[in-house]
N, C-alpha and C positions, 0 to 999 in steps of 0.2 A: 491596323488599329486593334483588330480582334486578338492578334498575337500579343500586343502590348498589354491589353486588358487582362488576358489570361495569366500573364506573368505577374500582374499586380495582385491577383487573388492569392491569399495565403494558403499554403498546403497544410490543412488541419489533419490531425490524426483521424482516420475514419472511425465512426462510432455507430452503434445500432440505433434504430428508431426507439427502442426501449430506453436506451441511455439518454436520448434527447428528452423523452417524456419525463424520465426520472429527474433530470436536472431542472426542467421547467417547473415540475410539481414541487420540488424542494425549495426553489426560490420563492414560489408563491406562498408556501406554508411558512417559510422563514420570515418573510416580510410581514405577512398577516399576523403571525404570532407576536412578533416584536412590536408592531403597531398597536395591537389590541391590549397587550400587557402594559405598555407605556401609557396608553390613554386611560386605562383603568386606574393607573397609579397617580396620574396628575391631572386628568381631565384635559381641558383645553387651555389651562392656565399657563402652560409652558410648551415650548417646542416638543412635539411627540416623536417625530421620526425625521431624520435628516437625509437628504438625497444621496450622500455617499454610501449609505447602506445598500442601495440598489446595486452599485458596482461591487460591493463586498459580497453580496448574494451570488453574483455571477461566478466569482472565484470559489466561494465555499461550496456551491452545489454543482457547478458545471465542471470545475477542474480541482476537485478536493485533494488531488495528489500534488498540486503545484506548491513549490516552496513559498510562494507569495500568498497562499491560502491557509497556512497553518495557524494554530491558535496564537502563538507568539507574534506572528505577522500581523494579524488583525488587531489584537489587543495592544501590543507595543506600538505598532505603526499608527493606529488611530489616536492613542493617547499622546504620543510624542508630537504628532502633527497638530493636535488640538492645543497643546501647550505652546508650541511655537507660534501657531496662528494667533492665539489670544495675546501673547506677548508682543508680536509684531503689530497687531491692531492697536495696542495701548501706547507703544513707544514710537511708532512711525506715523506721522500725521497724514501723509498722502496715502490713500487707500491702495492705489495701484502699485506704488513702491512697496508698501507693506505686504501686499499679496505676493509680489515677486520674491521678497526676502523670506516670507514664510515658506513658500514652495522650495526654494533653494536650500534653506537650512533644514527643513523637514526631510528632504531626500538624503542630505548628507548624514544626518543623525540616524535615520532609519537604516541606511547601509552600514554605518558603523556599529549599530546595535543589532544587526542581523534580523531586522523586523520590517523589511521593505514590503509595503502593501500599497499597490497603485491607488486604490480609492482613498487612501489617507491624504493624498495630495488634494483631493476635493474637500476633505475635512479641514485642512489648513486654509483653503480658500473660503470655505463657509464661515470660519471664525473671523475672517477679515471683511468679507463682502456679504455676510448674511443679514445685514440690516440691523435696525435698532433692537429688535427682540433678542438677537444673538449677542450683540455688543453689551446690552444691559446685564447679561448673565456673567460677564467677566470670566474669571477662572472657573466659575461654576459650570461653564459650558463643557469643561473637560469631563466632569462627572455626569452631568445631565445636559444634553441627551447622549453625548458621545460614548461614555463608558457603559451606560445602561443599554443603549442600542447594540453596542458591540457584544456585550455579554449575552444578551438575549438571542441575538442572531447566531452567535457561536454555539450556544446551548442547543438551539434547534438543529444546527448543522451536525453536531455530534450525534444527536439522537437519530435524525433522519438518514444521514449517510450510512451509519452502521446498521440500521434496520433494513436498508435497501441494498446491502451487499457491498458498500464502499467503505473500506477501513479508514477511519478518520479519528485522530490525526494520522498522517502518513508517517509511520515510524520505520526506521531501518531494521530489518530482521536481526534478532539477537544471534550472534555467532558464538563459537566455542570460547570459553574463558581461558585462552592461552595466548601466547605471543604469536602463534602461527596465523597466517591469513586464512580466511574462509576457503573451503574447498574450491568454490567457483572462481576465486581470485587467483588460483594457482594454474589456471588454464589460459594459455596464450599470453596476452599482454598483462603487465602488472598494473596495479592500482596507481602506482607512481607514474606510469606512462600516461594514464588518463589525466592525472593531476597536472602533469607538465604540458599536455596538449591544451587543457583548459586555460592554463596560465598564459600560453602563447596566444590563444584566441582572445583573451582579455575582454570579454563581454559577458554580462549577466545573462544566463539562460533561464527561461521559465520552465525548468525541469529539474527534478531532484537528482543530485549527483549519483546517488545509488541506483536510481531508475535508469539513468543514462548508461551506467556501467553494465547493468543487467541487459539492456537492449543490445549493447555492443557485443556482449558475450553470446547472446542468442544468435546474432548475425554471424559471429565467428564459428559457432557450432554448426550453423546451417551450411556455411562454406565447407567446413570439414566434412559434413555428411554428404555433400555433393561430390567432393573429390575422393572420398574414401569408398569402401564397399557399401552395399545396401543391405547388410544384415539387419533383420528386424526382430522384434520381440518374439514372434512366433517360433523362430529358430532356436532361441536360447532359454525360453521361459520354462519353469517347472510347472507341470500340469497337474500333478497330484498335490493339490493345495489343501492344507489344514486350515480351516477357518473357525471362527467362533461367532456365536449369536450375540446380539447386543445385550440380552438379558442374562447371559451366562455370568457366573460369579468370577471374581478376581482369582479365587483359588482354582477354578476350572481352567482359566486362561493360563495360569502358571503351570498347572499340571500338563496341559497340551504342549507348552513350550519345552518342558523338561522331557516329556515322553518321546517327542518326535525330534528332539535336539535341533530345534529351529529357533529363530530370533524374532520372528514377527508373525502375527496372526491377522489376516484380513477379517473385519467385522462385517457380516452379511445378514440380510434379512431373509425371510422365508422363500423369496424368489432368487436367492443367490446374488442379489445386487449389493455392491460394495457401499458400506456406510462410513467406513473409516478403517484404521489399522491400530492394533495394539502391539507395541514393541517391548523389548526388555527395558528400554529406557523409560517408557511410560510406567511400567510397574515400579521401577526404582524411584522415579521422580514424583509421580502423582499418587502413590499409595503409601500408607504408613504400615510398618511391619512390626509384628510381635511374634510370640511363639506359635500362634495358630496360622501365621502366614500374612499375606497382604490384605489390607482393609482400607477403607476411605477414612482419612483423618477429618477432624472437625472443621478445619479451615477450608478444605476442598468441598466438604458437604455444604457449608454455608455459601461458598462461591457458586456452586452448581444450583443451589436452591434459588439464589438471586437471578442467575442467568436464565433458568428454565421455568421458574415460577412453580416448581414442585420439588419435593424431596428426592434425592438420588437413592438408588437401591444398592450401591456397592457392586455394580456389575461392569462388564466390559465397556459398555457405552459411556460410563462415567470417567474413564481414563483414556479412551481411544483418541488418536490424533487424526485430524482431517488430512485427507490424501486425495490427490487428483490422479485417478487411474490412467493407464495408457491402454492402447489397443494393440492387437497382435501385429498390425502392420506399422507400428511406430518404429522408426529407425533407431539403431543402437546409439548413434551419435546424439540424438535428442535425449535419450535416457540419461546420458552422462550429465548434461546440463541440468535436467530436472532434479536428479538426485543431489547434485552439488548445491543447487539453489535451496532446496527444501531441507537439506541436511538429513535425508532418508537413505537407508541402506537397502530398502525393499520397496517395490512398487507393484501393486496389483495390476493384472492385465484383464480387461473386460471386453466383451463383445459390444456391438452397437447398442444393444438394449440394456447395457449396464451389468450383465450377468458375468460373474467371475469365471474365468477360464484358465488363469495361471498367475504366476508371480515371478518377478525378476529381481535378483539380488545383485549386489556389487560383485560378488564372486562369479556370477554368470557373465558379467560384462567383460571381465579381464581377458579370457581366451578369445571372445568375439572381437575385441579391439585389436588384440595381437594379430589375429587372422586377417582382419581388414587391412591393418598396416602392412602385413606381408604381401597381401594381394596387390595393394597399391604400389608397393616398391617393385614387385615383379612386372607389373604393367608399365611402370615408368622406365624400366630397364630394357624393354623390348625395342628393337631398332625401329619399328614402325609406330611406336607410341607417339601420340599427339600430346604436347604439353598442355596441362590444365590451365 
């Protein structure tokens, strides 16, 4: 019996206590804000908050990366379900038949319109079985409370998730504007292989396809790292690193890149802790140029002012890219995937305290990968070698 019960428990992705508290706090604030605003708008004269919003809050705050929790999912799904539910309640006399028809049609339409949102099923049921107060609203139920509740909860999720470190909505990273696949997609299996496997599986998965591909590629690189040599960053990194301070000017950053004939500058604070990285691409894309050199354009100044709440100074911190440094003991195989996913050609190397100790470039990786491949081939060719 214990074995059977253990098999019935779902295998959820492990998350930290901090993430659990974040999700719970987000749902609390989302429902509270939605209810208070709606009550202030209409008082008690009309339905203020409908029960399906509780289920929407679970998705928006606990699993914001889910395809079922994206803005179009909640808005499109809830509005479609409300329309179908009200229509079924008007045209089908028997309430249970109407509820069944509403659920079936709502699911079919949501899947066709790519806005599947599980709580929307409860919205359709509410339109049919919500009682006289809901029925009297007619198609007004679609606008109030469904559309109003959905928009307010979504606005809270957009604000709360991004302020607490969860990018929302969950967008696929922008790749190069060419017909080539992204670098990570050229490693191992093809994207078309994944699409074919998903088509064979023929079931809707509550995970973004891009996230699934990223997870599989990480697994692939871990397998490669286990079977190949164990060369680490410490063996290949450059230790004489030229860095720039966050308050240094764009002209100073350009001068350092030209003087030392390098393509990237880690941005560090007074304790040598990495804050970001300035690359040639940052200077080209995020700065405006005139005869005196690079400077911040008006558009970027306005954007930075809105994001930070203060005026930018035209310094390295205003154009630097976020970067996740690696440590000296990071395997080379892991570097390949990190660089491919982030679209970076350089990664800073830091000690446990965040202090900069080196930098690794794609040029450093090539001989290391070739050496690892050669060592693996020699090991496999030995008569006493054990197959991996």
